[in-house]
C-alpha positions in Angstrom: 4.5 11.7 15.7 5.7 8.3 14.5 4.1 7.6 11.1 4.1 4.2 9.4 4.1 4.4 5.6 2.4 1.5 3.9 3.1 2.0 0.1 1.1 0.2 -2.6 -1.1 0.4 -5.6 -4.1 -0.7 -3.6 -5.8 -1.6 -6.8 -8.2 -2.1 -5.1 -7.7 -2.1 -1.3 -8.9 -5.4 0.3 -9.4 -7.1 3.6 -5.9 -8.4 3.6 -4.4 -4.9 3.5 -6.7 -3.8 6.3 -5.9 -6.7 8.6 -2.1 -6.0 8.2 -2.6 -2.3 8.8 -4.7 -2.9 11.9 -2.2 -5.4 13.3 0.7 -3.0 12.7 -1.0 -0.1 14.4 -1.7 -2.2 17.5 1.7 -3.9 17.7 4.3 -1.5 16.2 5.4 1.8 17.7 3.5 4.2 15.5 0.8 6.8 16.1 -0.7 6.6 12.6 -0.4 4.4 9.5 -0.7 6.1 6.1 -1.7 4.2 3.0 0.5 5.8 0.4 -1.2 5.3 -3.0 1.3 4.9 -5.8 0.0 6.4 -9.0 2.5 4.4 -11.0 4.7 1.7 -9.4 8.0 1.3 -11.4 7.7 -2.5 -11.0 4.1 -2.8 -12.2 2.4 -2.2 -15.5 0.0 0.7 -15.4 -2.5 -0.7 -17.9 -4.7 -2.3 -15.2 -4.5 0.6 -12.7 -7.7 2.3 -11.7 -7.3 6.1 -11.6 -5.3 7.0 -8.4 -8.1 9.3 -7.1 -10.6 6.5 -7.3 -8.2 4.1 -5.5 -7.7 6.7 -2.8 -11.4 7.1 -2.4 -11.9 3.4 -2.0 -9.2 3.5 0.8 -10.9 6.4 2.5 -14.3 4.6 2.4 -12.6 1.4 3.8 -11.0 3.2 6.8 -13.7 5.7 7.7 -13.9 6.1 11.4 -10.4 4.6 12.0 -8.4 7.2 14.0 -5.0 5.6 13.3 -5.4 4.9 9.6 -5.2 7.5 6.8 -5.1 7.6 3.0 -2.3 9.6 1.5 -2.2 11.3 -2.0 1.4 12.5 -1.4 2.7 10.7 -4.5 0.1 12.2 -6.8 2.1 15.5 -6.8 5.5 13.8 -7.5 7.1 12.7 -10.8 6.0 9.3 -12.1 6.9 6.5 -11.7 6.9 6.8 -7.9 10.2 6.0 -6.2 10.1 5.5 -2.4 13.3 7.4 -1.8 11.9 10.5 -3.5 8.6 10.3 -1.6 10.6 10.0 1.7 12.7 13.0 0.9 9.5 15.0 0.1 7.8 13.9 3.3 10.8 14.7 5.4 10.8 18.3 4.0 7.1 18.7 4.3 6.6 17.2 7.8 9.9 17.7 9.7 8.1 17.2 12.9 7.2 13.5 12.1 9.3 10.4 12.2 8.6 7.9 9.4 8.9 4.1 9.2 8.3 2.0 6.2 5.9 -1.0 6.3 6.5 -3.8 3.8 6.2 -7.5 3.3 9.1 -9.9 3.4 8.8 -10.4 -0.3 9.4 -6.6 -0.9 12.3 -6.7 1.6 14.0 -9.5 -0.4 13.9 -7.3 -3.5 14.8 -4.0 -1.9 18.2 -4.1 -3.5 16.4 -3.3 -6.8 14.9 -0.1 -5.4 16.3 3.3 -6.3 18.9 4.4 -3.7 17.9 1.5 -1.4 21.0 2.0 0.8 19.8 5.5 1.8 16.4 4.0 2.7 18.0 1.3 4.8 20.4 3.7 6.5 17.9 6.4 7.4 14.5 4.7 8.1 13.2 1.9 10.4 11.4 -0.8 8.5 8.6 -2.9 9.8 8.4 -6.2 7.9 5.5 -8.6 8.0 6.2 -12.2 7.1 5.0 -13.6 3.8 5.2 -17.4 3.3 8.2 -18.4 1.1 10.1 -15.2 1.7 12.3 -15.6 4.8 14.0 -12.5 6.2 17.7 -12.2 6.5 19.0 -8.8 7.6 22.1 -8.9 5.4 22.1 -5.1 5.3 22.3 -4.6 9.1 19.2 -2.3 8.8 16.9 -1.2 11.5 14.1 -3.7 11.0 11.3 -5.1 13.1 9.7 -8.4 12.0 6.1 -9.0 12.6 3.9 -12.1 12.2 0.8 -10.2 11.0 -2.3 -12.4 10.1 -2.1 -13.0 6.3 -5.0 -13.8 4.0 -4.3 -15.3 0.5 -6.1 -12.4 -1.2 -4.7 -10.4 -4.0 -6.0 -7.3 -5.9 -5.2 -9.1 -9.1 -7.6 -11.9 -8.2 -10.3 -9.4 -7.1 -10.1 -7.6 -10.5 -10.3 -11.0 -12.2 -13.5 -11.9 -10.3 -15.1 -8.5 -11.2 -14.4 -9.0 -14.9 -15.9 -12.5 -14.7 -18.9 -11.0 -12.9 -18.3 -13.1 -9.8 -18.8 -11.9 -6.2 -16.1 -10.1 -4.3 -18.1 -10.1 -1.1 -16.0 -10.7 2.0 -12.8 -9.9 0.1 -13.3 -6.1 0.4 -15.4 -4.1 2.9 -19.0 -3.9 1.8 -18.8 -0.1 1.3 -15.8 -0.7 -1.1 -17.8 -3.4 -2.9 -20.7 -1.0 -3.4 -18.5 1.8 -4.7 -16.8 -0.5 -7.2 -20.2 -1.9 -8.4 -21.9 1.5 -8.6 -19.1 3.0 -10.7 -18.4 -0.2 -12.8 -14.7 -0.1 -11.8 -12.5 -2.9 -13.2 -15.2 -4.3 -15.6 -13.0 -3.5 -18.6 -10.3 -1.1 -19.6 -12.9 0.7 -21.7 -15.0 1.5 -18.7 -12.1 3.3 -16.9 -11.2 6.1 -19.4 -9.4 8.0 -16.6 -7.0 5.3 -15.6 -3.3 5.6 -15.9 
């Protein structure tokens, strides 16, 4: 199978992530898209991260019933912080029958030279890039890339966490079932209420 890997903290997953994922599955040559939850992103502080198992649970709730979408805990078993090249090596060994592509925004592609062993990623894996305003794509690496104009919403997980702490509504920014799970468990209200976070 052709698998698209959508890496991220998903802290929490929101409608913007889901719109991109849905667009990619319909317009890019993959059989499934996996949301690969990063327990600890090397480029982000871990202090605001909800526990990875809770973040994965929110993804699974959000995509329930979607045949082409799947949450993945593959990085939970790997050393932290999570480096994409290490995850790809593990996946290649664990699932030799699959072909993997990487899904990322044009902002991430602009910074890919900062990634660990980025040349190996560009040489060995196709990359599906969705445009983000202000981050034009120039394929200076002669990599195997596909550029897609997926619908983008100006929603961020950071803004959602801020709204929650301010006791403001996040309705329409996340699926209703995700909103209910966050509210029922008091996620993101304060760091003290998330004793199991990273």
